[in-house]
N, C-alpha and C positions, 0 to 999 in steps of 0.2 A: 770256535769258529774264527777264522782269520778274516779281518776286515781290511785287508790291504787292497789298494786300488786294483782294478781289473787290469789284465795284461794289456799293455800299450797305452794305458791312460796316462795323461800328463797332468791331471789335477793333483793338487796336494791335499792332504787331509785338512778338513775344516773349510776349504774353499767352496765346496758344494753347499754347505749350510749357509755360508755367507751370501752366496748367490740366491738361495732360496729365501733367506730373510729379506734381501733387497727386493726380490720379486713380490713377496708378501707385503712389504712396506709400500711398494709402488702401487700394488692393487688396492691396498687400504686407502692410500692417498687419493687414487682415482675415484674410489667409491665415495670417499668423504667429499670430494669436489662435486661429484654428481649429485650427492645428497644436498649440498649447499645450493647448487643451481636449481634443483627441484623446489627446495624450500623458498628460495627467493622468488621463483616463478609463482608458487602457490600464494605467497604473501602478496605479491602484486595483484593477482587475480582476486584474492579475498578483499583487498583494499578497493579494487574497482567495483566489485559486487556490493560492498558496503556503501560506497558512495552512491551507487544507483539506488539501493534500497532507501538511503536517507533522502534522496531527491524525491522518490515516489511517496514516502511518508510525508514529506513537507508539502508536496502538491495536494495530497489527500487532505491534510490538515487545513490548508488554505481553502480548498473547496468546501469542507465542512464548516469552516468559520463563515464563509460567504453565504452558505445556505442557512446557517443559524441567524445571521444578520437579517437575511430576507424574511425568514419565518417570524422573527421578532417584530417585524413591521406589519404583519397581517392583522393582528387584533386592532391596532390603531386604524388601519385602513377600513376594517369592518365597522368600527365605531363611526368613522366619517361617513361611510355609505349609509348607515342607519340614520344618522342625523340628517343627511340630505333627503332621504326618503321621507322621514317624519315631517320635515319642514315642507316638502312638496305636497304631502297629503293634507297637512293643515291648511296650506294656502288654497288648495282645491276645495276643501270643505268650507272655508270661509267665503270663497267666491260664490259657491252655489250650494248652500246648506240643504234646501228642500230636495233638490235633485239627488244629492248624495244620499240622504236618508231614504228616498224612494228607491234608488238603485240598490241600496244595501238590503232593503226589505225584499225586493224582487229576487236578488241573488240568494238570500236566505231561504225563501219559499222554494225556489228551484232545487237547491241543495237538499232540502228536507224531502221533497218529492223523489229525488234520485235515491236517497237513502232508504226509502220504503220499498223500492223495487228490488 
């Protein structure tokens, strides 16, 4: 089979493959550049999302630390309330001991009656 150029063709042998190679190289370069742009864009987006996630985690950690500090003060506050209540009750009993005992007996009697119903 003869591989001579077609009738009226002005290309020389080997020029066609050079043009094809140049086109392939050009397409490969364009694809490479497009891939680089996509990778750069993806990296930027991932960095932005990562920063957002870090900020959210930091805000959550701050909120948890604040809640923990608040919860740690509750037992001390409960002790203080109990101490004030006890002191108030002792003061009332010292001021009127007979009325306190009589009131306690009446309340106990009424609770006993209610329990039987």
